[in-house]
C-alpha positions as CSV (number, residue, x, y, z in Angstrom):
1,M,-0.6,20.6,-17.8
2,T,-1.5,21.9,-21.3
3,T,-0.8,19.5,-24.2
4,T,-0.3,21.0,-27.6
5,L,-0.1,19.8,-31.1
6,S,1.4,21.6,-34.1
7,V,1.1,19.8,-37.6
8,I,0.8,20.5,-41.2
9,A,-2.5,18.6,-42.3
10,L,-4.8,18.1,-45.2
11,V,-8.2,19.2,-44.5
12,T,-10.7,16.4,-45.5
13,R,-14.2,17.9,-44.1
14,V,-15.3,21.3,-43.2
15,K,-18.5,22.5,-41.6
16,E,-19.4,26.0,-40.4
17,S,-21.6,27.3,-37.6
18,S,-22.2,30.8,-36.3
19,Q,-19.5,30.5,-33.7
20,T,-17.2,28.0,-35.1
21,V,-15.5,26.2,-38.1
22,F,-15.1,22.5,-37.4
23,G,-14.1,19.3,-39.4
24,D,-11.7,16.7,-39.9
25,A,-8.0,16.7,-41.3
26,T,-5.2,14.1,-41.8
27,Y,-1.5,13.8,-41.7
28,R,1.2,11.3,-42.5
29,D,2.9,9.6,-39.4
30,K,6.5,9.1,-40.5
31,V,7.1,6.5,-37.8
32,S,4.0,4.1,-38.6
33,D,3.4,5.4,-42.2
34,E,-0.2,5.8,-41.3
35,Y,-2.6,8.6,-42.0
36,P,-4.3,9.5,-38.6
37,I,-7.5,11.6,-38.8
38,F,-8.1,14.2,-36.4
39,G,-11.0,16.8,-35.6
40,F,-10.4,20.5,-35.5
41,K,-12.5,23.3,-34.1
42,Q,-11.7,27.1,-34.8
43,F,-13.6,29.4,-32.5
44,L,-14.8,32.9,-33.7
45,K,-12.5,34.6,-31.2
46,S,-9.3,33.0,-33.0
47,R,-10.3,34.4,-36.4
48,H,-8.0,37.2,-37.5
49,E,-7.1,38.6,-41.0
50,Y,-4.2,36.1,-41.2
51,N,-6.4,33.2,-40.5
52,E,-8.2,32.3,-43.9
53,V,-11.4,30.1,-44.0
54,F,-10.5,26.4,-44.5
55,K,-11.8,24.7,-47.5
56,E,-11.6,20.8,-48.2
57,G,-8.3,20.0,-49.7
58,D,-6.2,22.9,-48.2
59,L,-2.9,22.1,-46.5
60,V,-3.0,24.0,-43.2
61,S,-0.5,24.6,-40.3
62,F,-2.6,23.6,-37.2
63,G,-1.4,24.5,-33.7
64,G,-3.2,24.4,-30.5
65,R,-4.4,22.6,-27.4
66,F,-5.7,19.1,-27.9
67,T,-8.0,16.7,-26.2
68,V,-9.3,13.1,-26.9
69,D,-13.0,13.4,-27.6
70,D,-15.0,10.1,-28.1
71,K,-11.6,8.3,-28.8
72,K,-10.8,10.8,-31.5
73,L,-8.1,13.6,-31.2
74,M,-9.6,17.0,-31.3
75,V,-7.6,20.3,-31.9
76,S,-8.8,23.6,-30.6
77,I,-7.0,26.0,-33.0
78,S,-5.1,29.0,-31.3
79,Y,-3.2,30.1,-34.5
């Protein structure tokens, strides 16, 4: 069973490598009024002309599969 996440979040940290762009982002949880931080990873194959390079401070619509990696939510971006 695939688990997905779609959220608008603030990018707080960005790093680039030859095959991926990865970093951290945060969003406001309306129920608990907390700001959870999650990691994201965008692979080279998901980069299209409509996917711009992320910068720290950008508000981004994230969508993709997620896993828990080292007790932290990690989103692999599909769009």
